[in-house]
PLY file of the C-alpha trace (Angstrom):
ply
format ascii 1.0
element vertex 81
property float x
property float y
property float z
element edge 80
property int vertex1
property int vertex2
end_header
-130.94 -102.35 67.73
-127.25 -102.57 66.78
-127.44 -106.22 65.72
-126.05 -107.73 68.91
-127.60 -110.74 70.61
-127.78 -110.74 74.39
-126.79 -113.77 76.39
-127.13 -113.97 80.13
-127.44 -115.87 83.34
-130.77 -114.67 84.82
-131.90 -114.98 88.41
-135.21 -116.76 89.03
-136.95 -113.76 90.62
-136.83 -110.02 90.19
-134.19 -108.16 92.18
-135.23 -106.65 95.52
-136.65 -103.17 95.23
-137.39 -103.45 91.51
-141.10 -103.05 90.68
-142.75 -105.93 88.82
-143.73 -103.55 86.00
-140.24 -102.07 85.48
-139.74 -101.58 81.71
-136.28 -103.19 81.80
-137.02 -105.92 84.32
-135.65 -108.68 82.07
-132.26 -106.92 81.83
-132.20 -106.29 85.57
-132.69 -110.03 86.26
-129.33 -110.95 84.70
-126.42 -111.92 86.95
-124.13 -111.70 83.94
-124.74 -110.24 80.52
-122.90 -110.52 77.22
-123.56 -108.80 73.92
-122.52 -110.92 70.93
-122.45 -110.37 67.21
-121.32 -113.20 64.96
-118.89 -111.88 62.39
-117.77 -115.05 60.68
-114.37 -114.59 59.06
-114.33 -111.05 57.66
-111.49 -110.07 55.33
-110.24 -107.44 57.81
-109.75 -109.97 60.63
-106.09 -110.62 59.86
-105.20 -107.05 58.86
-104.11 -104.01 60.86
-107.66 -102.67 60.29
-108.96 -105.15 62.87
-108.43 -102.62 65.67
-110.62 -100.04 63.93
-113.37 -102.59 63.36
-113.28 -103.87 66.94
-113.25 -100.31 68.32
-116.31 -99.57 66.19
-118.11 -102.58 67.67
-117.24 -101.39 71.18
-118.71 -97.95 70.35
-121.92 -99.60 69.15
-122.39 -101.54 72.40
-121.49 -98.52 74.57
-125.12 -97.40 75.09
-125.85 -100.75 76.75
-122.78 -100.43 78.98
-123.80 -96.88 79.93
-127.36 -97.98 80.75
-126.09 -100.86 82.89
-123.65 -98.60 84.72
-126.40 -96.08 85.49
-129.14 -98.51 86.48
-127.29 -101.53 87.84
-123.88 -100.20 88.87
-120.31 -101.05 88.09
-119.18 -104.65 88.19
-117.66 -105.86 91.43
-116.43 -109.07 89.83
-112.87 -110.04 90.50
-110.69 -110.20 87.42
-108.62 -113.35 86.97
-104.96 -113.20 87.75
0 1
1 2
2 3
3 4
4 5
5 6
6 7
7 8
8 9
9 10
10 11
11 12
12 13
13 14
14 15
15 16
16 17
17 18
18 19
19 20
20 21
21 22
22 23
23 24
24 25
25 26
26 27
27 28
28 29
29 30
30 31
31 32
32 33
33 34
34 35
35 36
36 37
37 38
38 39
39 40
40 41
41 42
42 43
43 44
44 45
45 46
46 47
47 48
48 49
49 50
50 51
51 52
52 53
53 54
54 55
55 56
56 57
57 58
58 59
59 60
60 61
61 62
62 63
63 64
64 65
65 66
66 67
67 68
68 69
69 70
70 71
71 72
72 73
73 74
74 75
75 76
76 77
77 78
78 79
79 80
């Protein structure tokens, strides 16, 4: 609804314990999930305002992050480094 496109790496079957008629089954099938919005080259990209714009984008995607945290759990992925 916020203009983001979702990209993912889905598993072939539904996760164990998830009913076949779950309303968010497609989201629950993803091993990884990214939310992307193409911005092109906005005029603010090379200005100090970039931080405000990026923070605003993070706020817009926050409902998805909250839903994933509640229904899927926090990531256990190892960070590089």
